[in-house]
N, C-alpha and C positions, 0 to 999 in steps of 0.2 A: 309354579302355578300355570305358566303358559303351556307347559307340556301336558299337565293334567287336563286343561281345557281343550287342547288340541286333540288329545285322545278321546275325550268325552264327546266331542263334536264329530267324530268319525274321520279325523285327519289321518289317523294311523291306517285305517282300512283303505282310504283313498290312495295314499302313497304306496301301500303294499300292492294294491290292485294295479296301479300305474306301472310299478316296476315289473311285476309278473306279466303284465300285459304287453311288455315290449317284445316278447317271444324269444328273448335271448336264452342261450344255453346256461346251465348253472354257473359256469366260470365267467360268462359274460355278465350275468347278474351281479356276481361278486365284484367284478371290475367296475361296473356301474356304481355299486355301493361305495367302493373305495374312492372313486372320483368325487362322489357326493360328499363323503367324509372329508376328503382333502380340501375341497372348496369351502365347506363349512368351517374347517379348521383354520382357514386363512382369516376368518372374521370373528369366530366365537371361541370361548374357552372350552377345554376338553370336557369339563364336567357338564356343561350345557349340552354339548354334542352327545355325550354319553346318555344323558336323560332323555334327549330328543330322539336319537337314532336307534339306540339299542332296542327299545320296545317295538320299533317298527321293523328293524332288520332281522332280529333273531327269529321271529315266526317265519319270515321268508326263507331264511337259511335252513331252518329245520324242515321245510317242505321240499327242499332240493336235495339231490344226490350228487355228491362230489366224488365221482368214481375215478378221477385222475385226469391230469392234463398232459397232453403230448405223449401218451402211453405210459406215464409213470403212475405209481400207486396213488390212490386217492386218500381221502380222510374218512374215517369211520364215523358213524353217528355218535358214538360215545366220546370221540375226540373233537367233535365239531366245535363245541363251545370254547375249549381251550385254544384251538387253532384260530378261530375267529377273534378271540380276545387278544391274542398276540398280534395278529395282523392289524387289528383296530388300533392298538397302542403304537405300533411302528408307524402306522399311517398318521396318527396324531402327532408323533414326533416330527414327521416330515412337514406337517402343516405348521408346526411351531417355527420351522426354519424358512417358511415361504413368505415372500412379500405379499401383500402390503402390510399386514399386521402380525408378522411372525414374532411372537413374544420373545423367543430366544434371541432374535436379532436385536431387539431393543435392549435386552439385558446386556448383550455384548457391547452395544454402543455406550452404555452407561459406564463401562469399565475401560473402554478403549481410549487411547490418546485423542485429544481434541482434533488433531489433523486428519484422523480417519473419518471419512464421511459415511453417511448412512448408505449412499449409493455403492460405495466400496464394500461395505458389509453385505449388502444385498447380492452383489456380484460374487462375493466370496462364498456365499452360501450355496450357490448352484452346484458345485461338485459334490457337496455333502448331500444335497437333495437327490442327485443322480445315484449316489452310492446307496442311499436308503431306499430308493425306488427299486434298485437291483435287489437289495436285501428282502424287501417285502415280496417281490416277484418270486424269489427263490423259496420263500416260506409258503407261497401259494402253490407253486409247482411241486415242491418237495415238502409235504406236511410233516414228514418225519423229522425235519429240522426242529420243528416246534414241539412235537409230542415225545421225542425220544427221551430226553432227560427226565421229564415228569414220570414217564413209565418206568425208568430205571430207579428213580428215587422212591416212588410210591407204589410200585408194582403194576402189573398189567401184562398184556400180551407181549 
C-alpha cells in the first residue's frame, strides 16, 4: 500500500529525476542504485525493496546505455533486465549478511552455540560480504557471466 501511494504521489518521478540529475555516467548511476539497495537491504525485507525500488530503477536503467566498463563488452538492451535482476539479487544477498539487521546473521545466531556472540558473527560476515562485493562487481563489468548460461539454455546470440 505504501508503494502504491508513493508512486501515485509522484515519489517515483522525484527519485528518478534525482538520480538522473546527478550527472553520473550509466555505470555510476548503477553503482548509486546498488548502494541505495544495499542500504535499504540492511533494514527492509527483499520483497519490500523489490516492490519499492524496481518500479523506480527499471525505467532509469532502460533509459541508459551500458556499452561496457573498462573497455570490456557491455550489456545489450535485450539482456538488460536479466543482468539487472541477477545483480539485484546478489546485492540483496549481501544486504542480508550486513549488520545491523542482516537476517541471515540472526538465523545463524539462532543455531550457533551460546558462547558465540552476535559481535563475533558480525565480524565473521565481513569476508563473505567482501567476496560477494567482488562477485557483483564482476557481474557488472563482465555481463556475459550473467547472460551466458541463459543464452545457451534458451537460445540467443
